[in-house]
N, C-alpha and C positions, 0 to 999 in steps of 0.2 A: 907718859900721860897722852891720851888721845886728843887730837885737835878738834875742838867743838866750836871754834871761833866763827864758823860759817852758819851755825844754827840760827834760824829765825823763828821757828815755831816748835813748841813742845806739845805733843798729844799724849793723852793719858789713858791707860786702862783704868777702869773705874771700880768694878766690884772686887774688893780686896785690896786694891792699890790706893784708891782715894777714900773709899768708905768701908766701914766695918759692917758688912752685910749680916754676918752671923749673929753677933751680939744684938744688933739693932732689931732684927726680926724676932729673936727669942724674947727680948724684953717687951716689944710691941705686942706680940701675940699673947704672951702670958698675961699681961695687964688687960688686954681686950677680952680674952677668954674668961678671965675671972669676973669682969663686969657683965659679960653676957651669960654667965653660968654654964659655959661650955668647957668640959674637962677634956684635956688632950695632952699628950706628951709633945709639947710645942718644940722642944729642942730636937727630938727625934724627927719631927716633921720637917723642920728647917734643914737639918742635915740631909735628909732623904731628898728633899726638893732640890737642893744644890747638887746632890749626887746624880740627878738625871739631867742636869743642865746641858752638858756637852752632847749627850745622846739625843736630846730634843732638837738641837741645832743640826746634828748629823742627819736627822730625818729630812730636814729641809734641803740639805746638800744632795742627798740621795735621790730626791724626787723633785728636780727643778721644774718638771712639767706641771706640778701642782701650784707653782708660784711661790714667791717669798712670803714668809709668815713672820710677823714681828714678835719680839721677845715677850711682850705682854700676853699675846695669844698663846705662845708656847708655855709660859708660866701657868696660865689658867688651865690648859689641857693637863699639864703635869699635876697640878694641885688637885683637880677632880679625881684623878686616879689615886693619888696618895690619900685623900680623904676617905675613899672607899677602903683602901688598903689598911689604914690605921683605924677604921671603923669609928670615925668621928661623926656623931649624930647631931641633927638639929640645925645644920647650916642652911641658911637661905641664900638666894642669889646675891643679895646685898652683902651677906657675910663673905661669900666667895670672892666678890669684887673687892671687899676691904682687904682680905688677905693677899690677893694678887697685887693690889696696889701698895702693899707693904714694901715692895721693891722700889717704890717711888719715895719712900720715907726713911732712907738710910742715913745714919750719922757718920760724919767724917772722922777719920783718925785725928788725934789731937794736933798733929803737925800739918794737916792738909790745907786748911784755909789760910793759915799764915804763910806757909811755903808757897802756895799758889799765888797769893797776893804779891809776894816778893818777885816771883818769876814773871808775873804779869806786867811789872814795871818795865821790863826789857824785851819780853818775847810775847808772841801770840800764844795763848794757851787754850786748849780745847780737850774735851774727852774724845777718845776714839774707842768706843765701847760697843759691845753687842747689844746693849740696851737700845730700845727705840727712842726716837726723838722726844716724844711726850714724856716717857719715863725719865730720861736724862734731864729734861728741862724742869720737870717737877722736883726731881731730886736736888737740882742746883738751887731752886728756890727754898726748899726745905732745909738744906744743909749749909746754905750760904756760900756755895762754890762760885768763885768769881770768873767763870769762863768768858772768853771773848766771843765764842760761838759754840755751837753744839754739833760735833761730827759723830755720826752714828752709823753702824752697819746698815741700818735701814736705808740710808741715802744711796748705798751701793748695791743693796739687795744681795749682800754676801756677808756671812759671819766670819770673824777672825777665827783661824789664821789664814783665810783666803787672801790671796795677794791683792784682790780688788779693793779691800778695805784700806790697806796701808797706802797703796799707790793712788787710790781715789782721794784720800785725805790730802796727799801732797798736791794732786792736780787741782782740787778745789781751792787750795791755798796759793796756787800759782807758784809753787816752789818745787825745785828738784828734790828727790828723796833725801839727798845728803844734807839738805838744809832743814830737815824735819827730824826731831828726836822723839822716839817712842819711849815713854816712861811706864814701867810696869813692875809689879811684884812677882811676876811669873816668867820664868826663864823661857818657856816655849813661845810666849808672845814676842819676846825680844828676839828670839832666834828667827822667827818668821819675818819680823821687820828688818833685821840686819841683813838677811839674804837679799832683800830688795833695795838695799842701799841706805836705809834710814840709820841715823845715829841712835844709840840706845843708852838708857839709864835704868839701873836696877835698884829698887829699894825693898828691903826685906820686910815682910809683915808676918812674923812667925806665929802670930795668934789668929790668923785669918780663919782657920778651920778649927780653932779651939784645940782640944786634946786629940783631934782626928787628923791634924796636919801631918803629912808624910813627905812633903817636898817643898822646895822654894824657901828653905831656911837660909840659903846663901846663894850668891851668884854662881852660876854654873856655865858661864860663857865669857867670852872676851868682850865685855860690854864697855862702852866709852866712859860711863860713870857708874860707880857702885857706891851707894850712900846708905846711911842708916835711916834717913827720913827725907822729907822734902826740903827741910832746912839745909841738909847737906848738899842736895842738888842745887839749891839756890846759891849756896856758897861757891860751889864749883863753877856755876855759870856766871858768877860775878854780879849777882843781884843784891 
């Protein structure tokens, strides 16, 4: 077993790891669309929206001269293209804003709040997400996530898996990387953190993408902790 006794802070990937983005958005938009009389394949829209997530951030990386763009703005740009692609009619500016802010209103996985609450008794806990600060703060209020602070890619103007995000989080916490543990349901996120000296914890979320999930069903690296949920991480960390 890996030695995690020096860990003082745990930082968490959020979309998919802490919150169930897919089911949350589909239920939210389906109910909202019915009330507004707007017919659309909301499941297909949500899947397509998440499908362009990485590409939208890659555009920011490829064009640093244009400046950093927060995730809310990237989500809005992607949504406008998808609305046209799916031929969804009758949406106002307020409607587009409501849909974009759906990412602020995501429900936690059943073990998230209780597991985080246990870990908070002994460790600093924070998101380390590509979501912007306002998004993560609003989500925490909505979902009852008991963060000690909010660490976001926005603070470092770099999206994960850029090294600046992981090392920037450790620096802001005044901790060496080996005293910070990255928790994620995504092996690539942990791989990037581990290369920089952070400790790692993997928790599988096999229904994150619904029937479309193709990877991250199990740990694919030599992670310090592999657990079925946040309760298992809390157990391993002695909380």
